[in-house]
Every structure is written in structure tokens, then in C-alpha cells.
C-alpha positions in Angstrom: 0.0 0.0 0.0 1.3 3.4 -0.9 2.3 5.8 1.9 -0.3 8.4 2.9 1.3 11.7 3.9 0.5 13.2 7.3 -1.5 16.1 5.9 -4.0 13.6 4.4 -3.8 11.0 7.1 -4.7 13.4 9.9 -7.0 15.6 8.0 -9.8 16.9 10.2 -13.1 15.0 9.7 -15.4 17.2 11.8 -15.7 20.7 12.9 -14.4 19.7 16.4 -11.1 18.7 14.8 -10.7 21.9 12.8 -7.8 23.9 14.3 -7.7 27.6 14.5 -11.0 28.3 12.6 -13.5 28.2 15.5 -15.3 31.3 14.1 -16.1 29.3 10.9 -16.9 26.0 12.5 -19.2 27.5 15.1 -21.1 29.6 12.6 -21.7 26.7 10.2 -22.6 24.3 13.0 -25.2 26.7 14.4 -26.6 27.4 10.9 -27.2 23.6 10.5 -28.8 23.3 13.9 -31.1 26.3 13.2 -31.9 25.0 9.6 -30.5 28.3 8.2 -28.0 26.8 5.7 -27.3 29.1 2.7 -27.2 27.8 -0.9 -23.7 29.2 -1.7 -20.6 29.7 0.4 -17.2 31.3 -0.3 -14.2 30.2 1.8 -11.2 32.5 1.5 -7.8 32.5 3.1 -4.1 31.6 2.5 -3.0 28.1 1.6 -3.3 25.3 4.1 -5.6 26.8 6.7 -8.6 24.4 6.1 -10.8 25.8 3.3 -11.3 22.6 1.3 -11.3 20.5 4.5 -14.1 22.7 5.8 -16.0 22.3 2.6 -15.8 18.5 2.9 -16.9 18.6 6.5 -19.9 20.8 5.6 -20.8 18.4 2.8 -20.7 15.5 5.3 -22.9 17.4 7.8 -25.5 18.1 5.1 -25.6 14.6 3.7 -24.9 12.4 6.7 -27.3 9.4 6.8 -26.5 8.5 10.4 -24.9 5.4 11.8 -28.1 3.4 11.3 -28.9 5.1 7.9 -32.1 6.7 9.2 -31.0 10.3 9.9 -33.9 12.7 9.1 -31.8 15.7 8.2 -28.5 17.5 8.3 -26.4 17.3 11.5 -23.6 19.4 12.9 -21.8 16.2 14.1 -21.5 13.7 11.2 -21.4 10.0 12.2 -18.2 9.3 10.1 -19.4 5.7 9.4 -22.3 5.9 7.0 -21.8 5.6 3.3 -22.1 9.3 2.6 -19.5 10.2 5.3 -16.9 7.6 4.2 -17.3 8.3 0.5 -17.1 12.1 1.0 -14.0 11.7 3.1 -12.4 9.5 0.3 -13.5 11.9 -2.4 -15.6 9.4 -4.3 -19.2 10.4 -3.5 -21.0 10.9 -6.8 -23.3 13.6 -5.4 -20.4 15.7 -4.0 -18.2 16.9 -6.9 -14.9 18.6 -6.3 -13.9 20.8 -9.2 -10.6 22.4 -9.9 -11.4 25.8 -11.4 -7.9 26.2 -12.8 -8.7 23.5 -15.5 -12.5 23.9 -15.4 -12.7 27.6 -16.1 -14.5 28.0 -19.4 -18.1 29.0 -20.1 -18.7 25.6 -21.8 -17.8 23.7 -18.6 -20.1 25.9 -16.5 -23.0 25.3 -19.0 -22.4 21.5 -18.8 -22.5 21.8 -15.0 -25.7 23.7 -15.1 -27.4 21.1 -17.3 -27.0 18.5 -14.5 -28.4 20.8 -11.7 -32.0 20.0 -12.5 -31.5 16.3 -11.7 -31.9 15.2 -8.1 -29.0 13.6 -6.2 -28.6 9.8 -6.7 -28.5 9.0 -3.0 -27.6 11.9 -0.8 -29.8 14.7 0.5 -28.0 17.5 -1.5 -26.0 17.7 -4.6 -22.9 19.7 -3.6 -20.3 21.3 -5.8 -17.0 22.2 -4.2 -15.1 24.6 -6.6 -11.5 25.1 -5.6 -9.3 28.0 -6.7 -12.5 29.6 -8.0 -10.8 32.9 -8.8 -9.4 31.1 -11.9 -12.8 31.1 -13.6 -13.1 33.4 -16.7 -15.4 36.4 -16.9 -17.7 34.5 -19.2 -17.9 31.6 -16.8 -18.7 33.9 -13.9 -21.5 35.6 -16.0 -22.9 32.2 -16.8 -22.9 31.3 -13.1 -24.8 34.5 -12.0 -28.5 33.4 -12.4 -27.8 29.8 -11.3 -25.9 30.9 -8.2 -28.7 33.3 -7.2 -31.6 30.9 -7.5 -30.3 27.3 -7.6 -32.6 24.3 -7.2 -33.3 23.5 -3.5 -31.3 20.3 -3.6 -28.1 22.1 -4.8 -25.3 23.7 -2.7 -22.2 25.6 -3.9 -19.0 25.9 -1.9 -16.3 28.0 -3.4 -12.7 28.2 -2.1 -10.1 30.7 -3.1 -6.8 32.2 -2.0 -7.4 35.4 -4.0 -10.8 36.7 -3.1 -10.1 40.1 -4.7 -10.3 38.4 -8.1 -13.8 37.2 -7.5 -16.5 39.6 -9.0 -18.6 41.6 -6.6 -21.7 40.2 -8.2 -20.6 36.7 -7.1 -19.6 37.8 -3.6 -23.0 39.3 -3.0 -24.7 36.0 -3.8 -22.5 34.0 -1.3 -21.9 33.8 2.4 -18.3 34.7 2.8 -16.0 33.1 5.5 -12.5 34.3 6.0 -10.0 31.7 7.2 -7.3 33.0 9.5 -3.6 32.0 9.9 -3.2 29.4 12.6 -1.0 30.5 15.5 2.3 28.8 16.1 1.2 27.6 19.5 -1.9 25.8 18.0 0.3 24.3 15.3 2.7 23.1 17.9 -0.1 21.4 19.9 -1.4 19.7 16.8 2.1 18.5 15.8 2.6 17.0 19.3 -0.7 15.2 18.9 0.3 13.7 15.6 3.8 12.7 16.8 2.2 10.9 19.8 0.0 8.9 17.4 3.0 8.1 15.2 5.0 7.1 18.4 7.8 9.6 17.5 9.7 11.6 20.1 10.6 15.2 19.3 12.3 18.0 21.3 10.2 21.0 22.2 12.7 23.2 20.4 12.2 21.1 17.2 8.5 21.5 17.3 8.9 25.3 17.9 11.0 25.6 14.7 8.5 23.6 12.7 5.6 25.7 14.0 7.5 28.9 13.1 8.4 27.8 9.6 4.9 26.8 8.9 4.0 30.5 8.9 0.4 29.9 9.9 -0.4 27.0 7.6 -1.3 23.7 9.1 -0.8 21.8 5.9 2.7 23.3 5.6 3.5 22.2 9.1 2.5 18.6 8.4 4.5 18.6 5.2 7.6 19.9 7.0 7.1 17.3 9.7 6.9 14.5 7.1 10.2 15.8 5.6 12.0 15.8 9.0 10.7 12.4 9.9 12.1 11.1 6.7 15.5 12.3 7.8 15.7 9.0 9.7 16.4 9.9 13.3 14.5 8.1 16.1 14.3 11.4 18.0 13.6 14.7 16.2 16.0 17.4 17.5 16.1 21.1 16.8 19.5 20.5 15.1 17.9 18.0 12.8 15.1 20.3 11.9 17.5 23.2 11.3 19.7 21.0 9.1 16.8 19.6 7.0 15.0 22.8 6.5 18.0 25.0 6.2 16.9 27.4 9.0 18.4 28.6 12.2 17.1 27.3 15.5 16.3 29.3 18.7 19.8 28.9 20.0 21.4 30.5 17.0 18.9 33.4 17.2 19.7 33.9 20.9 23.5 33.8 20.4 23.4 36.1 17.4 21.1 38.7 19.0 23.0 38.4 22.3 26.3 39.1 20.7 24.9 42.2 18.8 23.3 43.6 22.0 26.5 43.1 23.9 28.5 44.9 21.3 30.6 41.8 20.5 31.0 42.0 16.7 33.6 39.2 16.6 31.2 36.7 18.2 28.4 37.8 15.9 30.6 37.1 12.9 31.6 33.7 14.3 28.0 32.7 14.7 27.2 33.9 11.1 30.1 31.9 9.7 28.9 28.8 11.6 25.4 29.0 10.1 26.8 29.8 6.6 29.0 26.6 6.7 25.8 24.7 7.5 24.2 26.0 4.4 21.5 28.2 5.9 19.7 30.7 3.8 21.1 34.1 5.0 18.2 36.1 3.8 15.9 33.8 5.8 18.2 34.1 8.8 18.0 37.9 8.6 14.2 37.7 8.5 14.2 35.4 11.5 16.6 37.7 13.4 14.4 40.6 12.7 11.4 38.8 14.1 13.4 37.7 17.1 14.3 41.3 17.9 10.6 42.1 17.6 9.9 39.5 20.2 12.6 41.0 22.5 10.9 44.4 22.2 7.5 42.9 23.1 9.0 41.0 26.0 10.7 44.2 27.3 7.8 46.7 27.1 5.0 44.3 28.2 4.3 42.5 31.4 5.2 38.8 31.5 1.6 37.7 31.1 1.0 40.1 28.2 4.3 38.9 26.6 3.2 35.3 26.7 0.0 36.2 24.9 1.6 38.3 22.2 4.8 36.3 21.4 3.0 33.2 20.1 5.9 31.0 21.1 6.4 27.8 23.1 6.8 28.3 26.9 10.5 27.4 26.7 11.1 29.9 24.0 9.2 32.6 25.9 11.4 32.0 28.9 14.5 32.5 26.9 13.2 35.7 25.3 12.1 37.1 28.6 15.5 36.4 30.1 17.4 38.1 27.3 15.1 41.1 27.3 15.7 41.7 31.0 19.4 42.4 30.2 18.6 45.1 27.6 17.0 48.5 27.2 13.8 49.1 25.3 15.2 52.1 23.4 18.3 50.2 22.5 16.1 47.3 21.2 13.9 49.6 19.1 17.1 51.2 17.7 18.5 47.7 16.9 15.2 46.7 15.1 15.2 50.0 13.1 18.8 49.4 12.0 18.3 45.8 11.1 15.0 46.6 9.2 16.8 49.2 7.1 19.7 46.9 6.5 17.4 44.0 5.5 16.3 45.8 2.3 20.0 46.2 1.3 20.8 42.6 2.1 17.9 41.3 0.0 19.0 43.4 -3.0 22.8 42.8 -2.5 24.8 40.5 -4.8 27.0 39.7 -1.8 24.4 38.7 0.8 26.9 37.4 3.4 29.1 40.5 3.2 26.1 42.8 3.5 24.7 40.9 6.5 28.1 40.9 8.2 28.6 44.6 7.8 25.0 45.2 9.1 25.8 43.1 12.2 29.1 44.8 12.8 27.6 48.3 12.5 24.8 47.4 14.9 27.2 45.8 17.4 29.5 48.9 17.3 26.6 51.3 17.8 27.3 54.1 20.3 25.6 53.6 23.7 22.5 55.7 24.3 23.1 58.6 26.7 20.2 58.8 29.2 18.3 62.0 29.0 18.3 62.4 32.8 22.1 62.2 32.8 22.4 64.7 30.0 20.1 67.2 31.8 22.0 66.8 35.1 25.3 67.4 33.3 24.0 70.5 31.6 22.5 71.8 34.9 25.9 71.2 36.6 27.6 73.0 33.7 25.3 76.0 34.0 26.0 76.3 37.8 29.8 76.2 37.3 29.8 78.7 34.5 27.6 81.1 36.5 30.2 80.9 39.3 33.1 81.2 36.9 34.4 77.8 37.9 35.8 75.7 35.0 34.1 72.3 34.6 36.0 69.1 35.4 37.3 67.1 32.4 35.1 64.2 31.4 35.5 61.1 29.2 35.2 61.0 25.5 32.0 61.8 23.8 31.6 58.6 21.8 28.7 57.6 24.0 26.3 60.1 22.5 23.1 59.0 20.8 22.6 61.6 18.2 24.1 60.0 15.1 23.3 56.5 16.2 19.6 57.2 16.4 19.1 58.3 12.8 19.9 62.1 13.2 17.6 62.6 16.2 17.3 66.3 17.0 18.7 67.4 20.3 17.3 70.6 21.8 18.8 71.2 25.3 19.8 74.3 27.3 23.5 75.1 27.4 24.8 77.9 29.7 27.5 80.4 28.7 29.6 82.9 30.5 26.6 85.2 31.2 24.3 83.6 33.7 21.1 82.4 32.2 22.2 82.6 28.6 20.7 79.7 26.6 22.1 78.1 23.4 19.9 75.9 21.1 21.6 73.4 18.8 20.1 70.9 16.4 21.2 68.2 14.0 21.9 69.8 10.6 19.9 68.8 7.6 22.4 70.2 5.1 26.3 70.2 4.6 28.6 71.0 7.6 28.0 74.3 9.4 29.8 77.5 8.4 33.2 78.4 9.8 33.4 80.4 13.1 34.4 83.5 11.2 31.3 83.4 9.0 29.1 82.7 12.1 30.5 85.7 13.9 30.2 87.8 10.9 26.6 86.9 10.4 25.9 87.9 14.0 26.3 91.5 13.1 23.5 91.2 10.6 20.9 90.3 13.2 18.7 93.3 14.0 16.9 94.0 17.2 15.0 90.8 17.5 17.5 89.3 20.0 18.1 86.0 18.2 20.7 84.5 15.8 20.1 82.0 13.0 22.4 80.3 10.5 22.0 81.1 6.9 23.1 78.9 3.9 25.8 81.4 3.0 26.1 84.1 5.7 27.9 87.3 4.7 31.5 87.6 6.0 31.4 91.0 7.8 33.1 92.3 10.9 31.7 91.9 14.4 29.7 94.9 15.9 31.7 97.6 17.5 31.7 97.8 21.3 29.1 100.1 23.0 30.3 102.4 25.7 28.9 101.3 29.1 28.8 104.8 30.6 25.9 107.0 29.3 25.9 110.9 29.4 24.0 112.7 32.1 21.6 114.1 29.4 20.8 110.6 28.2 20.3 109.3 31.7 17.9 112.2 32.5 16.0 111.5 29.2 15.6 107.8 30.2 14.1 108.8 33.5 11.6 111.1 31.8 10.7 108.4 29.3 9.9 106.0 32.1 7.5 108.5 33.6 5.9 109.1 30.2 5.5 105.3 29.7 3.7 105.1 33.0 1.3 107.9 31.9 0.9 107.1 28.2 2.7 104.0 26.7 1.8 105.0 23.1 3.6 108.4 23.5 6.6 106.7 25.1 7.0 104.2 22.2 7.1 107.2 19.8 9.5 109.3 21.9 12.0 106.5 22.4 12.6 106.6 18.7 13.5 110.3 18.8 17.1 111.5 19.4 17.5 113.8 22.5 19.1 117.1 21.5 18.6 119.2 24.7 17.4 117.9 28.0 17.5 120.7 30.7 14.9 122.0 33.2 14.3 125.0 30.9 14.0 123.2 27.6 13.7 119.7 26.1 14.3 119.3 22.4 14.2 115.9 20.5 14.6 115.3 16.8 12.7 113.0 14.4 13.7 112.2 10.9 11.6 113.8 8.2 8.9 111.6 6.6 9.4 109.0 9.2 6.5 107.0 10.8 7.2 108.4 14.3 7.4 112.0 13.0 3.8 111.7 11.7 2.6 109.8 14.8 3.8 112.5 17.3 0.8 114.7 16.4 -1.8 111.9 16.6 -0.6 110.9 20.1 -0.4 114.5 21.4 3.2 113.8 22.3 4.1 117.5 23.0 1.3 118.0 25.6 2.1 114.7 27.4 5.9 115.3 27.4 5.4 118.9 28.7 3.3 117.8 31.6 5.7 115.0 32.7 8.8 117.2 32.2 7.5 120.1 34.3 6.4 117.7 37.1 9.9 116.1 37.0 12.0 119.3 37.0 9.5 121.4 39.0 10.1 124.2 36.4 8.2 125.7 33.4 10.0 123.4 30.9 9.5 124.2 27.2 9.2 121.1 24.9 10.2 121.2 21.3 9.7 118.2 18.9 11.9 119.1 15.9 12.6 117.6 12.5 16.3 116.9 12.0 17.9 116.3 8.6 18.3 112.7 7.7 21.5 111.3 9.2 22.2 114.4 11.3 20.4 113.5 14.5 22.0 111.6 17.3 21.2 108.1 18.6 17.7 107.4 20.0 17.2 105.3 23.1 15.8 102.5 21.0 18.8 102.4 18.7 21.2 102.5 21.6 19.4 99.6 23.4 19.3 97.6 20.1 23.1 98.1 19.6 23.8 97.0 23.2 21.7 93.9 22.8 23.3 93.1 19.4 26.7 93.3 21.0 25.6 91.2 24.0 24.2 88.5 21.8 27.4 88.5 19.7 29.6 88.2 22.8 27.3 85.5 24.2 27.5 83.4 21.0 31.3 83.8 20.8 31.6 82.6 24.4 29.2 79.6 23.8 31.0 78.6 20.6 34.4 78.5 22.3 33.4 76.7 25.4 34.7 73.0 25.5 31.5 71.5 26.9 29.4 73.1 24.2 31.8 71.8 21.6 31.5 68.3 23.1 27.7 68.6 23.1 27.7 69.6 19.4 30.0 66.6 18.6 27.8 64.2 20.6 24.6 65.2 18.8 26.2 65.9 15.4 24.6 69.3 15.7 25.2 73.0 15.0 24.7 76.1 17.1 21.3 77.5 16.0 20.4 80.3 18.4 21.7 82.1 21.5 19.2 83.6 23.9 20.0 86.2 26.5 18.6 86.1 30.1 15.1 87.4 30.5 16.1 90.4 32.5 18.2 91.6 29.6 15.4 91.3 27.1 
């Protein structure tokens, strides 16, 4: 007698035996019990998940005659011993026809099928047509099916199965009850394989079953076929090593060693493990895909509780324990960074003509990744730096800056406060999105171009001009008196004060105050609207206690002196320039820029100087 493969020998014969498709089996069983069985069904899903098997089971349920041959109607639990059940299981029942749509796809074949629909079944209760790979039917064949499929004779049932439901016309879908078959979890596949191995009296390691379940990729039929192949290898006991050798895939131990070496930064060990699996003839692209999935499992185990991880990992208990143990030794951010790097490298590996070299370089790059610098530590260092600089104390020397995370995390932007020699001054720096930043000379030159907004920004090609000239710290008595009067005007009328601070003081004495505006300027026109003369006269006389005469004059363009606003803007401009120069030259700021692969973007003065 010829050998019967495991996938056929242990094919489910009832809805209770169907693995991983409880939503389908329960719905169909209830429909039979309630006598609400439709005339057309469409089963869709990937290969090997039970579509054709479910169609046969449904056919047996509808046509079962009972163990005594006296069943009155359909049943959700076929007897498995009557003539209908045994013949449907063997595929020889004349009233249950299984049709391959790939070879039976023309309109003529459909018309011949329709000619026999009017005849009642020879023995069974229903005449059932199971059409596999139904998406292969031609458009003409589908059109010929439409009327028949909508109103078939009461003794006819159609069951369609397909792996590509998007190719089935909508007009057909609307006439069928659709059931979507899901991928079977690795855990359920492993349980079924253990059951089959027990019936076959074969011993297998837990790790071997785990590898088989993983490689089945959700298909129970694929799992049975792989098990048949491994059993044929000839060993009395199936080990993980045997499975890996026969299927050409890496087992759990290889995944743990390889991922552990990369996480530990041991590039040499990672290359040794890769060389070992290469000598055994493993598919390196498949190995990289498995490693990517293994890192995903580590991330899940790290960020979830143990109970949640056991539900989400879809692994055997022994494998879950190993993943949890390895995840405890790592950091979640480091694992996500590792997954990101491996995922980007996978595309290059698949397209590469030198797969091994590409995978080796990817593993070496990931193993030599710079360590992540905790944000709390960075903030504490910067706070300490700010305190030392405020006191004028030089910071203590620290180790090299190779432990930064800026470049290793895909150009992540760093935006942290950095103190400079003036207490409270803040520098902002960010990873550049263009070629290297300008030289210090061009940065300093561009500082003089900043106006009175109190900020600096880098341009693509900043002009090389000299730094702003220093502003004298000591002000004249006249200017000091004018500032006091302006403050009192601001308290009385802010609008007038904003106009007067743009005027250049010419004379400021108890007897006379004269200020000058440029002709045709905005503030010269505004002085009349705001009644600046009356307000300034009132404030000046109250300040001096004398009959002060106020004169708002028009000076020739360029001939008037400096206004309070222009003097303050020049001072602020010089302060920002000096602050930026000090920040750029400070060693800790240089180290921060090197760590984050950044450039100095802006320097902010303390709030009290704004």
C-alpha cells in the first residue's frame, strides 16, 4: 500500500477537529442546527488553513445518513461511518463533486455543470459542488454562473474556495456567504504536531516543534509537510538541530547567540555565529528575516508584562522564557534602535549580490553602535555646567563623547539648554539637515547682521562682515535724564513713550527739552496723533519742577544723534554676539555639538536683559 502523507492521514473529519478556525466551524454548525443553511458559500484564506477541508466537513454534515442510515436531516456532528461520510472523506461520492477551477474555467464547462443541476442527487440529501481556486474562472464563466448561483434548485449547494478573493467579481460575492479563514497560531500548530507525533510514536524535542511551527507560517498543511520531511531524515528522535539542518533554517539557540552578541557589542562573536550558520548551508536572507522577528519578540518582552508577553509572542513556553531572560538584560530604546537598523539593512541585504558581506557589515555596524546617553544624565550634566559657568568655575574634564546617541539614532534632534559665561544665557543646537555648518568666522560675521529681535540663526551662505563695534557702558547725564523722563511718560501714556524713544534727544534741561525726528518717518507723523508734545510737557514740568518748554523738531536725515531704542538695540546686538562667541568657544558646548552631530542654532540672553 502506498504511503499516505500526514497532511491527508490526519485531515480533520469534523468541525471539532478543525484547528484555529473556530469562528467558521461554530457559525456553520449553528446554521445547520437552526436550519439556516445558505445555498452558496465562499471560503477564502491563505493556503493550508482548512478551506477545502471545511467544505468536505460541511458536505458530510449536510448529507450524513446516520450510523443506522435513518437520519432525518443535516447534522452538525456527522457520524463518520455511514456511506455518505466515508465516500465524501475518500472523495468518491458521486453527489459531491470537487472541481478544480484552474482547469474547469471556461463557459462551456459551466454550462455543462448547469445542465445537471435539475437532476436530483442519486442517493444523498443534497447535490454539492466544491469549486477550488474559484478565482481562476473566466469572466464569461462567472457571467454564466450568475443566475444559477442566485436561484439554484433547492437540492443544490455551492461551496467556493479561493486564496485570492479580490479576483472574484462583486456580483458573485453578493450571492454567497463569505467566510475568511485565519492563519493558525504557532502555538496551536505546535499542539497539533505534538498530537500527531504521539499517534505516530515519534519523540521530538520542544525546540524542534517550535522551529517547525514557526516555519509553517500559519499553515497547518505546511506544518504537516515539513514534519513529514523531518521524519524522513531518519532519526528516532527529532531534535532542533535535525530540523534546522533539514529545513536550512536557524534554531532558537542561533537566534539567541546572534542577538545576544549584537546587543552586547561583541561584533567578533556575531561574525563567528554567522560563519557557523553559513557553513551549515542556511539561507542568510531567511536568517536575517528570522533575526528581525526575534528582535521584535525581544521588544515585546521588554515593554509588556510577563503575562502580556506570553500572549503576544506566540511562542512555546520554553522559547518565551529565553526571550524574557534576554530582554531583561537590555534596554527598550536600544532594542527599538536595533530593530530599526536591522530593518533598514534587510532591504539592502535582499538586493545585494553579496548577501553574506552585506549581512556581516550590518551586524558589525549594529554591534558597534554608540551607547545611548540617558536624558536624565544629560540634563544633570548641563545643569551642573550652568552652575559652574555662573560661578566662573571651569568644569571638570570628562571622558570621550563617543557615547552620545545623536548620530546613532538616525539624526535625532537634540534641543537642550546650554549655559554660557553670562548667567542664564541659553544656546539651542540641532542636528543639521544640510552640509557642515559655516566656519566660526562666518558665524561671527553673520551675528552683526541680526537686528533688534535678539536672536541669531544660521543662513546657507552668511555674509562675512566684521563683528559689531563695542558700545560704551557709561551714558551721558543728558541721556540718563532722558531715560528717567521716558519711564515716567511710559507710566502715563505707553503709546507716546513708544514714539518718543525713537527720537534722538538734543537738549534735556529743566528749561528746555528738544528731541529730533527724521523727516517723513513714521514716528514724526505719529507725534501729532498721540499728542506727544502735551504729554511730554506735563511730565517734564512735574519732573523738574520748572516751566520746561518742549520742542519736537525735525532733523535732517542722518544728522540727528542716537535714539534710546537704537542705543538699546546696539547694546543687545553686541551682548548677543559676545554670548554666542563665548558659547562657541566653550569646551563643553563643543562636546555637546560633537555628541549630537549638531550645530549652534540660536543664543538667547537672560530674560532680565530682554
